[in-house]
LOTOR-490172 format. One line per 8 residues: number of its first residue (from 1); their letters; for each residue x, y, z of N, C-alpha, C. Coordinates in Angstrom, 3 decimals. Layout:
BEGIN
NUM) a) X Y Z X Y Z X Y Z  ...
This chain:
BEGIN
1) mltdaqkw) 66.542 14.289 -62.541 66.386 13.708 -61.172 67.410 12.917 -61.608  67.792 12.325 -60.415 68.588 11.957 -59.679 69.266 10.577 -60.251  70.093 10.286 -60.430 70.861 8.869 -60.783 71.456 7.911 -59.863  71.404 6.720 -60.481 71.178 5.848 -59.187 72.710 5.597 -58.077  73.299 6.478 -58.685 75.299 6.661 -58.107 74.512 7.970 -57.010  73.811 9.002 -57.312 73.304 9.814 -56.454 72.312 9.272 -55.663  71.935 8.159 -56.092 70.411 8.616 -54.330 71.458 7.014 -54.168  72.136 6.509 -54.275 73.086 6.200 -53.329 73.970 6.502 -52.477
9) lllavlll) 74.219 7.342 -52.764 75.422 8.288 -52.693 74.442 9.623 -50.893  72.652 9.848 -51.211 72.432 10.389 -50.751 71.820 9.989 -49.180  71.733 8.467 -49.491 71.356 6.751 -49.230 72.342 6.836 -47.490  73.690 6.539 -48.337 74.458 6.191 -47.203 74.840 8.350 -46.613  74.787 9.343 -47.492 75.072 10.268 -46.032 73.766 10.012 -45.676  72.179 10.003 -45.446 71.487 9.907 -44.628 71.658 8.601 -43.412  72.526 7.235 -43.764 72.597 6.464 -42.802 73.869 6.762 -41.747  74.605 7.421 -42.379 76.258 8.163 -42.386 75.635 9.390 -41.305
17) tgwllyll) 74.607 10.177 -41.265 74.640 11.299 -39.849 73.575 10.801 -38.850  72.875 9.812 -39.241 71.858 9.144 -38.400 72.507 8.548 -37.509  73.994 7.745 -37.771 75.213 6.916 -36.719 76.105 7.543 -35.988  76.038 8.947 -36.699 76.943 10.014 -36.186 76.027 10.398 -34.707  74.450 11.173 -35.514 73.735 11.390 -34.080 73.991 10.796 -32.984  73.720 9.050 -33.115 73.336 7.689 -31.871 74.931 8.409 -31.572  76.083 8.030 -31.992 77.400 8.210 -31.061 77.605 9.326 -30.293  76.579 10.385 -30.398 77.816 11.430 -30.537 76.203 12.474 -29.750
25) apvltpfl) 74.837 11.747 -29.392 74.097 12.570 -28.917 74.361 12.900 -27.128  74.890 12.512 -26.718 75.462 12.694 -25.347 76.688 13.960 -25.706  76.894 14.583 -26.308 77.977 15.786 -26.421 76.776 16.809 -27.905  75.634 16.207 -27.939 75.156 17.308 -28.679 74.157 17.864 -28.031  73.197 16.632 -27.430 73.066 17.813 -26.364 72.712 18.827 -26.024  74.020 20.113 -25.472 74.253 21.646 -25.012 73.924 22.099 -26.294  74.348 21.544 -27.273 74.382 22.098 -28.848 72.685 22.314 -29.235  71.913 21.099 -28.928 70.860 21.691 -29.562 69.808 21.858 -28.714
33) vaatlayl) 70.074 22.765 -27.133 69.236 23.151 -26.169 69.864 24.563 -27.431  71.022 25.211 -27.173 71.363 25.522 -27.492 70.909 26.339 -29.283  70.603 25.410 -29.965 70.255 25.979 -30.806 68.861 25.792 -30.987  68.218 25.030 -30.618 66.481 26.084 -30.152 66.210 27.242 -29.574  67.220 27.516 -28.187 66.859 29.037 -27.774 67.151 30.047 -28.639  68.273 29.633 -29.650 68.677 30.435 -30.863 67.431 30.781 -32.323  67.602 29.158 -32.589 65.646 29.555 -33.177 64.451 29.820 -32.020  64.037 30.030 -31.425 63.367 30.623 -30.703 63.787 32.414 -30.535
41) gdpvvdrl) 65.075 32.766 -30.540 64.987 34.095 -30.400 65.406 34.411 -31.688  65.312 34.219 -32.701 65.718 34.782 -33.889 64.634 35.971 -34.043  63.563 35.172 -34.843 62.425 36.156 -34.838 61.897 36.975 -33.931  62.880 37.282 -32.612 62.300 38.135 -31.608 63.656 39.967 -31.818  64.838 39.290 -32.251 66.239 39.793 -32.857 65.767 40.146 -34.385  64.884 39.969 -35.240 64.743 40.316 -36.406 63.647 41.154 -36.510  62.957 40.891 -34.930 61.857 41.810 -34.996 62.634 43.413 -34.437  63.896 42.682 -33.503 64.222 44.271 -33.088 65.349 44.668 -34.403
49) ekyritrt) 65.268 44.283 -35.768 66.167 45.430 -36.583 65.833 45.723 -37.211  64.196 45.963 -37.610 63.229 46.322 -37.862 63.718 48.274 -37.097  63.904 48.470 -36.031 63.315 49.276 -35.091 65.291 49.886 -35.287  65.780 49.782 -36.556 67.388 50.265 -36.552 68.353 49.948 -35.830  67.955 48.964 -34.490 68.460 48.228 -34.330 69.637 47.559 -34.269  71.311 47.795 -33.982 71.888 46.570 -34.493 71.711 44.693 -34.601  72.482 44.225 -35.160 72.000 42.637 -35.309 72.755 42.553 -34.209  73.919 43.016 -33.581 74.931 42.126 -32.510 73.812 42.925 -31.207
57) lavvivfl) 73.464 44.221 -31.561 72.780 44.973 -30.190 71.662 43.984 -29.970  70.874 44.113 -31.002 69.353 43.043 -30.882 69.812 41.878 -30.778  70.958 41.028 -30.097 71.153 40.372 -30.556 72.049 40.322 -28.598  72.261 40.752 -28.076 72.884 40.750 -26.922 71.406 41.479 -25.978  70.734 41.994 -26.450 69.385 42.469 -25.797 68.380 40.784 -25.798  68.051 39.332 -26.953 67.358 39.417 -26.290 68.271 38.479 -25.384  70.022 37.971 -25.446 70.382 36.925 -24.760 70.622 37.655 -23.145  70.306 38.754 -22.841 70.252 39.062 -21.687 68.804 38.677 -21.001
65) imimlall) 68.323 38.554 -21.114 66.365 38.394 -21.276 66.692 37.157 -21.179  67.114 36.327 -21.531 66.975 34.559 -21.851 67.994 34.078 -20.315  68.998 34.768 -20.026 69.539 34.351 -19.006 69.208 34.974 -17.933  68.615 36.416 -17.838 68.037 37.363 -16.362 66.616 35.778 -16.228  65.952 35.570 -17.194 64.745 34.419 -16.901 65.369 33.716 -16.556  66.845 32.702 -17.457 67.270 31.317 -16.308 67.386 31.416 -14.967  68.187 32.654 -14.434 68.353 33.597 -13.541 67.420 33.200 -12.558  66.466 33.465 -12.960 65.365 34.192 -11.480 64.972 32.698 -11.981
73) lllilipl) 64.493 31.578 -12.317 63.967 30.178 -12.134 64.636 29.862 -11.638  66.503 29.594 -11.389 66.828 29.040 -10.644 66.615 29.294 -9.082  67.029 30.676 -9.298 66.748 31.730 -8.093 65.528 31.095 -6.943  64.401 31.124 -7.882 62.789 31.412 -7.566 62.745 29.192 -6.936  62.623 28.406 -7.963 62.483 27.525 -7.790 63.439 25.867 -7.115  64.949 26.456 -7.017 65.805 25.389 -5.764 64.960 26.203 -3.944  65.121 26.818 -4.181 65.060 27.253 -2.384 63.642 26.223 -2.224  62.846 27.006 -3.186 60.847 26.565 -3.359 60.679 25.170 -2.573
81) lqdqlltl) 61.493 24.270 -3.879 61.233 23.363 -3.512 61.720 22.637 -2.769  62.897 22.568 -2.164 64.398 22.395 -0.744 62.890 22.951 0.781  62.635 24.086 0.530 61.605 24.609 1.795 60.190 23.823 2.311  59.737 23.394 0.494 58.959 22.584 0.744 58.661 21.200 0.660  59.786 20.386 0.234 59.693 19.029 0.789 60.273 18.911 2.015  60.569 19.742 2.866 61.084 19.650 3.827 59.312 19.480 5.045  58.605 20.829 4.664 57.669 21.129 4.530 56.675 19.490 4.239  56.726 18.972 3.509 55.828 18.031 2.970 56.514 16.530 4.079
89) mkrvpaai) 58.016 16.838 4.149 57.693 15.406 4.737 57.629 15.254 6.347  57.733 16.305 6.834 57.367 16.848 8.219 55.482 15.859 8.694  54.927 15.813 7.528 53.750 15.955 7.789 53.530 14.132 7.105  54.369 14.077 6.988 54.107 12.671 6.517 54.148 11.533 7.460  54.879 11.545 9.362 54.476 10.492 10.238 52.758 10.990 10.376  52.013 12.162 10.411 50.797 12.230 10.287 49.433 12.011 9.802  50.158 12.423 8.496 49.377 11.353 7.190 49.637 9.476 7.336  50.476 8.931 7.669 50.759 7.598 7.545 49.927 7.055 8.994
97) dwiqskfl) 49.357 7.681 10.234 49.140 8.030 11.228 47.319 7.720 11.135  46.967 8.610 9.885 45.911 8.886 9.515 45.363 7.420 8.640  46.067 7.625 8.150 46.009 5.731 7.227 45.576 5.007 7.125  46.492 4.751 8.620 46.573 3.638 9.077 45.479 3.437 9.762  44.729 4.875 10.938 42.927 4.613 11.810 42.522 4.620 10.688  42.199 5.233 9.525 41.438 5.675 9.210 41.009 5.332 8.330  41.808 5.568 7.150 41.770 5.295 5.506 41.759 3.611 5.509  42.621 3.406 5.703 42.324 1.956 5.665 41.123 0.876 6.128
105) pllserfg) 40.952 0.985 7.448 39.263 0.331 8.062 38.362 0.899 7.364  38.300 2.166 6.848 37.402 3.046 5.977 37.299 2.132 4.221  38.158 1.704 4.143 38.251 1.198 3.025 38.112 -0.984 3.509  38.636 -0.841 4.275 38.012 -2.289 4.667 36.153 -2.192 4.710  35.571 -2.144 5.756 34.109 -1.420 5.512 33.917 -1.123 4.577  34.134 -0.042 3.106 33.916 -0.012 2.606 33.532 -0.869 1.248  34.574 -1.952 1.280 34.619 -2.664 -0.205 35.274 -3.853 0.322  35.314 -4.068 1.564 35.028 -5.321 2.269 37.082 -6.038 2.134
113) lelaainl) 37.546 -4.610 1.932 38.993 -5.595 1.693 39.668 -5.870 3.274  40.760 -6.644 3.106 41.854 -7.151 4.329 42.083 -6.919 3.926  42.822 -6.111 5.675 43.599 -4.438 5.138 43.955 -4.331 6.462  43.292 -5.246 7.533 44.066 -5.009 8.578 45.596 -5.683 9.416  46.204 -6.239 8.347 47.525 -6.947 8.895 48.460 -5.603 7.861  48.305 -4.860 7.408 48.972 -3.689 6.653 49.225 -2.769 7.974  50.522 -2.649 8.607 50.940 -2.131 9.271 51.847 -0.595 9.156  51.522 0.436 8.914 52.413 1.377 8.475 53.583 1.936 9.470
121) qaaretlq) 53.654 1.690 10.467 54.144 1.923 11.832 55.637 2.054 11.247  56.318 1.271 11.192 57.711 0.966 11.131 58.520 1.959 9.979  57.269 2.530 9.357 57.625 3.409 7.882 57.941 4.792 8.589  56.727 5.271 9.786 56.503 6.295 9.864 58.164 6.607 10.927  58.448 5.539 11.475 59.159 6.202 12.776 60.287 6.343 12.070  60.414 5.333 10.800 62.324 5.393 10.104 61.809 7.708 9.459  60.728 7.763 8.773 60.654 8.893 8.148 61.103 10.288 9.895  60.254 9.183 10.320 60.340 10.313 11.347 61.158 11.084 12.532
129) dnwrnvgd) 62.504 9.912 12.077 63.752 9.963 12.386 65.021 10.658 11.211  64.283 10.507 10.586 65.277 11.036 9.345 64.690 12.279 8.976  64.054 12.612 8.655 63.101 13.941 7.854 64.044 14.361 8.111  64.812 15.303 8.998 65.764 16.034 9.157 67.261 16.309 7.975  67.157 15.354 7.696 68.305 14.989 6.489 67.852 14.850 4.943  65.911 15.867 5.334 65.682 15.796 3.723 65.993 16.981 3.037  66.299 18.235 3.374 66.798 19.050 3.351 68.019 19.554 3.319  69.450 18.670 3.048 70.227 18.061 2.556 70.489 17.556 1.235
137) ilgyilgg) 69.314 16.946 0.710 68.760 16.056 -0.130 69.615 16.908 -2.000  69.645 18.302 -2.168 70.169 18.745 -2.953 71.560 18.810 -2.587  72.407 19.295 -1.615 73.507 19.184 -1.720 74.054 18.060 -1.802  73.264 16.406 -2.031 73.870 15.454 -1.548 74.265 15.236 -3.322  72.865 15.367 -3.906 73.052 15.329 -5.118 74.035 16.023 -5.814  74.023 18.057 -5.357 75.284 18.447 -5.469 76.583 17.734 -5.674  76.672 17.383 -4.545 78.052 16.529 -4.285 78.450 15.496 -5.054  77.359 14.657 -5.276 77.327 13.037 -6.226 77.586 13.464 -7.471
145) lgssgqwl) 76.551 14.779 -8.146 77.437 14.763 -9.546 78.673 15.530 -9.212  79.124 16.242 -8.978 80.858 16.985 -8.702 81.667 16.074 -8.439  81.281 14.651 -8.137 82.240 13.258 -7.378 82.680 11.995 -9.003  81.590 13.116 -9.811 80.858 12.434 -10.687 82.022 12.813 -12.135  83.672 12.642 -12.563 84.049 13.260 -13.840 82.567 13.729 -14.778  81.718 12.230 -15.386 80.920 13.045 -16.460 79.773 13.564 -16.460  79.583 13.618 -15.077 78.478 14.501 -14.628 78.627 15.916 -14.250  80.117 16.007 -13.613 80.920 17.061 -13.978 80.757 17.882 -15.341
153) lawlsylv) 81.394 17.338 -15.966 81.565 17.638 -18.032 80.291 18.094 -18.595  79.605 17.079 -18.475 77.845 17.830 -18.462 77.327 19.013 -18.227  77.873 18.925 -16.275 76.939 20.462 -16.286 77.750 21.798 -16.770  78.985 21.088 -17.186 79.854 22.522 -17.348 79.398 22.861 -18.567  79.149 21.671 -19.503 78.974 21.838 -21.122 77.769 22.725 -20.804  76.767 22.097 -20.552 75.599 23.507 -19.824 75.386 24.228 -19.912  76.101 25.020 -18.277 76.705 26.207 -18.072 77.744 26.980 -18.521  78.588 26.313 -19.264 79.317 27.446 -20.470 78.941 27.061 -21.918
161) lvpvvtfy) 78.688 26.128 -21.962 78.836 25.877 -23.881 77.155 26.499 -24.595  76.066 26.047 -23.913 74.396 26.716 -23.914 74.423 27.860 -24.089  74.733 28.667 -23.025 75.168 29.799 -23.564 76.041 30.846 -24.951  77.193 30.486 -24.358 78.216 30.840 -25.587 77.906 29.790 -26.732  77.023 29.368 -27.309 76.776 28.959 -28.144 75.519 29.408 -28.853  74.317 30.009 -28.130 73.164 30.538 -27.959 73.917 31.741 -28.745  74.692 32.072 -28.062 74.953 34.067 -28.575 75.071 33.675 -29.988  76.432 32.771 -30.171 76.914 32.527 -31.560 76.292 32.421 -32.209
169) llrdwdkl) 74.765 31.894 -32.316 74.132 31.192 -33.669 73.140 32.442 -33.885  73.043 33.224 -31.978 71.499 34.010 -32.508 72.805 35.322 -33.291  73.987 35.538 -33.609 73.711 36.247 -34.383 73.877 36.120 -35.471  74.513 35.157 -36.197 75.362 34.594 -37.655 73.926 33.557 -37.928  73.014 33.684 -37.261 71.779 32.758 -38.299 71.329 33.414 -39.466  70.848 34.457 -39.906 70.632 34.570 -41.166 71.768 34.182 -42.375  72.866 34.069 -41.852 74.425 34.050 -42.398 74.224 32.308 -42.936  74.403 31.553 -41.771 73.693 30.026 -41.775 73.079 29.384 -42.431
177) vatvrvli) 72.115 30.515 -42.617 70.412 29.811 -43.398 70.549 30.097 -44.768  71.740 31.778 -45.142 72.097 31.932 -46.465 73.362 30.470 -47.117  73.650 30.376 -46.461 75.033 29.397 -45.948 74.454 28.206 -46.950  73.617 27.682 -45.929 73.014 26.224 -46.428 72.625 26.173 -47.512  71.664 27.348 -47.329 70.740 27.715 -49.150 71.777 27.804 -50.496  73.028 27.666 -49.999 73.694 28.115 -51.706 74.096 27.082 -51.737  74.355 26.090 -50.320 74.718 24.646 -50.833 73.821 24.008 -51.409  72.771 23.945 -51.446 72.027 23.462 -52.536 72.236 23.440 -53.609
185) pqayragi) 71.659 21.923 -54.067 72.009 22.162 -55.702 70.984 22.908 -56.345  71.590 23.369 -57.933 69.970 24.638 -57.887 68.880 23.984 -58.408  68.979 22.902 -59.324 67.878 22.033 -59.584 66.739 22.041 -58.670  66.798 21.832 -57.971 66.631 21.231 -56.576 66.443 22.413 -55.723  66.563 23.604 -55.632 66.544 24.482 -54.436 65.592 25.149 -54.515  64.797 25.750 -55.467 63.444 26.268 -55.501 62.833 25.448 -54.648  62.640 23.426 -54.952 61.679 23.043 -54.287 61.983 22.808 -52.518  63.286 22.774 -52.374 64.012 22.468 -51.505 63.676 23.705 -50.189
193) trvvsecd) 63.344 24.800 -50.930 63.388 25.533 -50.168 62.055 26.128 -49.887  61.319 25.373 -50.730 59.434 25.918 -50.225 59.076 24.875 -49.405  59.770 23.460 -49.344 59.526 22.749 -48.400 60.322 22.580 -47.519  61.298 23.396 -46.880 62.029 23.720 -45.717 60.865 24.818 -44.975  60.564 25.737 -46.123 60.464 27.353 -45.606 59.050 26.877 -44.652  58.015 25.413 -45.372 57.236 25.055 -44.655 56.843 24.651 -43.513  57.728 23.248 -43.246 58.448 23.381 -42.605 58.942 23.992 -41.444  59.605 25.396 -41.554 60.060 26.318 -40.577 59.005 26.421 -40.300
201) smlaefmr) 58.436 27.140 -41.364 56.355 28.075 -41.132 55.808 26.900 -39.800  55.710 25.380 -39.877 54.983 24.063 -39.043 55.293 24.246 -38.173  56.836 24.656 -38.027 57.465 24.277 -36.912 57.790 25.283 -35.671  57.700 26.928 -36.245 57.607 27.677 -35.305 55.832 28.120 -34.562  55.216 27.794 -35.291 53.846 28.050 -34.949 53.644 26.970 -34.396  53.935 25.683 -33.665 53.539 24.501 -33.269 54.562 24.994 -31.931  56.065 25.354 -32.086 56.462 25.511 -30.961 55.940 26.707 -29.877  56.371 27.399 -30.545 55.193 28.739 -29.962 53.884 28.849 -29.816
209) gqltvmls) 53.301 27.806 -30.253 51.735 27.184 -30.156 51.688 26.755 -28.710  52.958 25.483 -28.475 52.742 24.293 -27.499 53.510 25.165 -25.948  54.915 25.462 -25.983 55.063 26.644 -24.818 54.505 27.651 -24.399  53.405 28.167 -25.379 51.676 29.044 -24.363 50.927 28.242 -23.786  50.673 26.734 -24.008 50.044 26.103 -24.340 50.338 25.258 -22.441  51.820 24.884 -22.544 52.635 24.639 -21.307 52.527 25.590 -20.247  52.486 26.749 -20.353 52.489 27.660 -19.676 50.962 28.300 -19.065  50.509 28.191 -20.237 48.891 28.551 -19.735 48.671 27.370 -18.492
217) lgliysig) 48.696 25.841 -18.868 47.556 24.511 -17.973 49.211 24.798 -16.641  50.338 25.258 -16.381 50.760 25.626 -15.604 49.998 26.241 -14.461  49.496 27.989 -14.899 49.175 28.964 -14.298 47.751 28.635 -14.201  47.259 27.821 -14.683 45.851 27.028 -14.306 45.883 26.074 -13.759  46.446 25.808 -13.259 46.964 24.142 -12.519 47.416 24.844 -11.057  48.197 25.701 -11.238 49.384 26.612 -10.035 47.957 27.338 -9.462  47.034 27.690 -9.692 45.810 28.503 -9.303 44.634 27.954 -8.991  44.022 26.897 -9.408 43.322 26.130 -8.776 43.308 25.144 -7.652
225) lwlagldf) 45.322 24.392 -7.716 45.531 24.094 -6.868 45.954 24.935 -5.342  46.236 26.410 -5.645 46.287 27.153 -4.394 44.796 28.057 -3.898  43.601 28.102 -4.887 42.648 27.233 -4.719 41.834 26.914 -3.520  42.229 25.374 -3.875 42.190 24.864 -3.130 43.324 24.363 -1.351  44.007 25.071 -1.188 44.933 25.011 -0.252 45.836 24.495 0.055  46.382 23.700 -1.705 47.290 22.805 -1.514 48.541 23.557 -1.303  49.451 23.128 -0.275 50.746 24.007 -0.457 51.747 23.697 -0.793  51.994 23.074 -2.058 52.944 22.733 -2.928 52.187 23.166 -4.910
233) alliglga) 51.285 24.729 -4.631 50.532 24.437 -5.725 51.270 24.946 -6.905  52.226 25.541 -6.809 53.330 26.546 -7.199 54.053 25.189 -8.137  54.492 24.484 -7.040 55.697 23.620 -7.945 54.911 22.338 -9.106  53.928 21.790 -8.413 53.294 20.568 -9.336 52.684 21.246 -10.224  52.551 22.424 -10.246 50.925 22.702 -11.432 52.024 23.140 -12.527  53.408 23.542 -12.186 54.032 23.884 -13.138 54.951 22.903 -13.684  54.643 21.914 -12.988 55.690 21.180 -13.171 54.773 20.148 -13.882  52.986 19.467 -14.049 52.752 19.157 -14.620 52.413 20.184 -15.957
241) glisfipy) 51.920 21.588 -16.009 52.087 22.588 -17.349 53.361 21.946 -18.112  54.529 21.488 -17.622 55.893 21.447 -18.387 55.987 20.239 -19.134  54.929 19.234 -18.261 55.016 17.723 -18.796 54.167 17.956 -19.567  53.445 18.617 -19.748 51.906 18.497 -21.057 52.154 18.197 -22.520  53.637 18.378 -22.803 53.577 18.392 -24.148 53.539 16.955 -24.356  53.147 16.309 -23.584 53.006 14.367 -24.093 51.626 14.544 -23.687  51.062 14.056 -24.541 49.421 13.786 -24.132 49.118 13.560 -23.005  48.084 14.242 -22.368 47.816 13.177 -20.858 48.452 12.892 -19.792
249) lgsivgit) 49.700 12.814 -20.147 50.723 12.435 -19.370 51.149 13.607 -18.118  51.134 15.448 -18.357 50.579 16.155 -17.226 49.690 16.057 -16.328  48.658 16.055 -17.256 47.489 15.367 -15.991 48.033 14.783 -15.324  48.007 13.157 -15.553 48.601 12.187 -14.893 48.872 11.826 -14.007  49.988 12.228 -14.286 51.216 13.277 -13.097 50.823 14.235 -12.420  50.710 15.318 -12.569 49.828 16.401 -12.066 49.011 15.581 -10.593  47.879 14.690 -11.289 46.841 14.502 -10.425 47.409 13.859 -9.435  48.344 12.845 -9.516 48.429 11.949 -8.988 49.712 12.072 -7.692
257) vagivali) 50.468 13.288 -8.492 51.396 13.932 -7.010 50.801 14.906 -6.448  49.321 15.492 -6.905 48.507 16.104 -5.375 47.423 16.269 -5.066  47.366 14.726 -5.618 45.912 13.218 -4.706 47.244 13.549 -4.045  48.363 12.590 -3.432 49.751 12.582 -2.599 49.221 13.340 -2.041  49.992 14.614 -1.876 50.398 15.519 -1.528 48.789 16.360 -0.746  47.549 15.880 -1.777 46.375 16.826 -0.342 46.060 15.507 0.498  45.776 14.185 0.287 46.041 13.269 1.292 46.963 13.604 2.405  48.405 13.795 2.343 49.662 14.170 3.745 48.683 15.677 4.855
265) qfqeilpl) 48.670 15.976 3.089 48.150 17.584 4.207 47.024 17.705 4.411  46.301 17.721 4.351 44.658 17.875 4.910 43.647 16.229 5.268  44.143 14.831 5.433 43.801 13.580 5.588 42.457 14.051 5.479  41.940 13.960 4.234 40.355 14.034 4.045 40.447 13.524 2.601  39.012 12.906 2.295 39.176 12.539 1.140 38.376 13.871 0.057  37.709 14.997 0.567 37.272 15.955 -0.037 38.220 16.775 -1.059  39.651 16.994 -0.560 40.439 17.864 -0.481 41.143 16.935 -2.310  41.154 15.499 -1.963 41.202 14.758 -3.733 39.810 14.950 -4.820
273) iyvglvfg) 38.788 15.450 -4.315 37.892 16.066 -4.966 38.028 17.383 -5.790  38.775 17.874 -5.469 38.785 19.254 -5.465 39.968 19.525 -6.298  40.997 18.600 -5.727 42.484 18.118 -7.629 41.996 17.524 -8.296  40.765 16.906 -8.373 40.054 16.632 -9.666 39.818 17.287 -10.901  38.787 18.200 -9.494 38.192 19.083 -11.078 39.105 19.695 -11.142  40.262 20.656 -10.353 41.196 21.511 -11.051 41.798 20.663 -12.005  41.892 19.759 -12.413 42.673 19.399 -13.613 41.848 18.397 -14.618  40.474 18.118 -14.446 39.176 18.789 -15.423 39.352 19.247 -16.048
281) igqaiegm) 39.016 20.741 -15.125 38.556 21.908 -15.449 40.078 22.106 -16.725  41.188 22.361 -15.793 42.271 22.092 -16.935 42.445 21.444 -17.792  42.327 20.493 -18.261 42.098 19.981 -19.071 41.071 19.917 -20.144  39.810 20.484 -19.697 38.918 20.998 -20.813 38.697 22.357 -21.433  39.660 22.937 -20.579 40.229 24.067 -21.375 41.173 23.626 -22.358  42.520 22.935 -22.253 43.013 22.568 -22.905 42.512 22.400 -24.108  41.712 20.916 -23.849 41.172 20.194 -25.517 40.401 21.182 -25.843  39.458 22.381 -25.436 38.415 22.690 -26.218 39.042 24.363 -26.482
289) llspwlvg) 39.744 25.166 -25.854 40.205 26.859 -26.481 41.457 26.339 -26.078  43.008 25.869 -25.719 44.095 26.198 -25.841 44.152 25.604 -26.611  44.388 24.198 -26.900 44.933 23.789 -27.708 44.477 24.111 -29.124  42.425 23.820 -29.258 42.082 24.148 -30.897 43.079 26.147 -31.270  42.786 26.646 -30.157 42.797 28.565 -30.936 45.024 28.878 -31.002  45.514 28.134 -29.918 47.073 27.892 -30.026 47.871 27.298 -31.327  47.515 25.833 -30.802 48.130 25.055 -31.865 47.288 24.767 -33.314  46.179 24.429 -32.609 45.665 23.705 -33.720 46.111 22.989 -34.233
297) eriglhpv) 46.005 22.145 -35.559 46.397 21.068 -36.552 47.837 21.790 -36.953  48.250 22.499 -36.143 49.678 22.844 -36.457 50.381 21.579 -36.871  50.294 20.463 -36.262 51.146 19.233 -37.067 51.017 18.686 -37.189  49.907 18.184 -36.697 48.171 17.207 -37.598 48.565 15.605 -36.971  49.790 15.879 -35.696 49.533 14.472 -35.299 48.477 13.890 -34.467  48.516 12.729 -34.980 47.518 11.814 -32.805 48.349 11.637 -32.233  47.640 11.958 -30.628 48.186 11.554 -30.104 49.141 10.556 -29.122  48.552 9.350 -29.829 49.122 7.898 -29.988 50.255 8.270 -30.755
305) avifavma) 50.613 8.535 -32.230 51.505 9.158 -32.793 53.048 10.396 -32.134  52.048 10.749 -31.165 53.126 11.892 -30.363 53.940 11.417 -29.709  53.002 10.172 -28.366 53.927 9.652 -27.838 54.736 8.225 -28.475  54.468 8.137 -28.794 55.393 7.232 -29.615 56.379 7.708 -29.784  56.579 9.115 -30.605 57.603 9.854 -31.064 58.424 10.154 -29.880  57.819 10.298 -29.143 58.832 11.107 -28.086 59.877 9.890 -27.455  58.836 8.884 -26.448 58.895 7.591 -26.326 59.832 6.809 -27.236  60.433 6.937 -28.530 61.147 6.401 -29.278 62.100 7.318 -29.647
313) ggqlfgfl) 62.051 8.855 -29.694 63.303 9.769 -29.370 64.100 8.984 -28.353  63.566 9.025 -27.221 64.407 8.729 -25.877 65.326 7.926 -25.751  64.784 6.553 -26.347 64.881 5.264 -26.485 66.190 5.127 -26.897  65.721 6.239 -28.467 67.424 6.084 -29.557 68.280 6.906 -29.044  67.489 8.227 -28.367 68.786 9.133 -28.174 68.686 9.943 -26.753  68.594 9.014 -25.907 67.880 9.773 -24.402 67.690 10.811 -24.387  67.941 12.032 -23.610 67.059 13.511 -23.613 67.180 14.134 -24.608  68.465 14.000 -25.961 68.896 14.768 -26.952 67.020 13.816 -27.681
321) gvllalpl) 67.331 12.310 -27.917 66.016 12.126 -28.313 65.123 12.943 -28.120  65.038 12.917 -26.723 63.228 13.548 -26.193 63.087 15.038 -27.251  64.105 15.669 -27.025 63.966 17.331 -27.454 63.668 17.197 -29.364  64.317 16.470 -29.929 64.432 15.964 -30.816 62.766 15.151 -31.935  62.212 14.946 -30.851 61.281 13.695 -31.130 59.933 14.278 -31.629  59.314 16.115 -31.190 57.895 16.359 -31.972 58.797 17.412 -32.987  59.947 17.873 -33.156 60.390 19.010 -34.319 60.481 18.201 -35.163  61.380 16.951 -34.806 61.580 16.081 -36.177 59.294 15.090 -36.448
329) aavitvll) 59.551 14.837 -35.694 58.151 14.518 -35.640 57.485 15.294 -37.374  57.438 16.788 -37.024 56.477 18.350 -37.244 57.176 18.417 -38.906  58.500 17.631 -39.024 59.092 18.187 -40.172 59.013 16.787 -40.806  58.410 15.371 -40.807 58.542 14.791 -41.246 56.657 14.255 -41.351  55.641 15.258 -40.994 54.419 15.002 -41.623 54.655 16.293 -42.851  54.944 16.946 -42.540 54.919 18.361 -43.851 56.345 17.866 -45.179  56.958 16.712 -44.832 57.608 16.151 -46.101 56.763 14.432 -46.569  56.137 13.891 -45.347 54.189 13.198 -45.817 53.630 13.568 -46.796
337) rhvharyi) 53.258 14.551 -46.295 52.204 15.584 -47.190 52.730 15.760 -48.340  54.183 16.054 -49.271 54.665 16.120 -49.941 54.531 14.690 -50.869  55.402 13.670 -50.431 54.829 12.976 -50.891 53.623 12.004 -51.209  53.372 12.393 -50.159 51.764 11.690 -50.045 50.714 12.693 -51.849  51.517 13.968 -51.846 50.781 14.905 -52.941 51.496 14.547 -54.347  52.515 13.691 -54.065 52.830 13.492 -55.589 52.817 12.035 -56.391  52.198 10.807 -54.611 51.942 9.394 -54.941 50.896 9.803 -55.750  49.797 10.414 -55.569 48.318 10.843 -55.647 48.659 11.107 -57.134
345) nsdfytp) 49.172 12.324 -57.717 49.433 12.972 -58.856 50.063 11.646 -59.766  50.758 10.712 -59.106 51.525 10.013 -60.067 51.436 8.612 -61.092  51.512 8.127 -61.814 51.299 7.366 -62.676 51.335 5.776 -62.117  51.729 6.116 -60.747 51.456 4.906 -59.989 50.085 4.709 -59.571  50.390 5.718 -59.049 48.973 5.659 -58.139 47.554 5.368 -59.269  47.421 6.478 -60.541 46.084 6.696 -61.103 46.688 6.321 -62.993  47.157 5.210 -63.163 47.985 5.024 -64.773 47.322 4.867 -65.529
């Protein structure tokens, strides 16, 4: 058992660690991203080693695959985003005309609302005069980022630090794990190793399952919106899929953005029904098939708890906290299960 002095020392170390994480959150973000990539890539490296490939060569193979995927994603999405923004803005004036001449009178007639005073012509003229500038939005953003030393440093840290740190962490991952294990006091090594192994198993399964669910939903939404004839199906579908790790947020954002785009593009009510069907079917597939099959009860958190964890992490540590929220929630869940089991078997619960 720990003495009182050891308990106070452990508490002080935990508090100091939390305080340092809070202060160093902006600096730690690229290292955390690199550690996450290394954590996800280490099982692949271990599997390649079973085929008598050296650790360094296996790391190089996995690292090059990660770089190629990132470059491919970057080279495809940025031009696609710019082109589709231009196309969308070209159609906004016609959509405003339709809303002003048909949609608002329809609402007034059906629901008895007084909407005649709403005049969107000023907005239409402004957009029509300035839509050509939309193509330079990405250039303005990049220029603004370049003019700010802090943003420039952040971008450089991501572009340089993340690949470099990921490579070295992948190469030395097993050594780092063994080193940390040796530092654990021998009296507690077996118990702590068992708990950490359980956390690692659940966290790895959850992350792989959740990433698969996100990508699957992105494909389902993209294909469904493409079949509905929406011009921006790929961007909206993938975007909704990528933020679906927060329960219901992906579908809410996706159906809102897709509904607005469908209204601008088609200027009819029927495509809105198609958009609703696409996201409704996607949610049904996720709830009845994808999540139970790929994620299941691996994390055991209620959706409200997941939302709270992500929001609390973002509030405390910014983007770093959002990245840490669900992994920490998974680890805390495992620890609470062990604490609960010890409490049930303690004399305090059953004297």
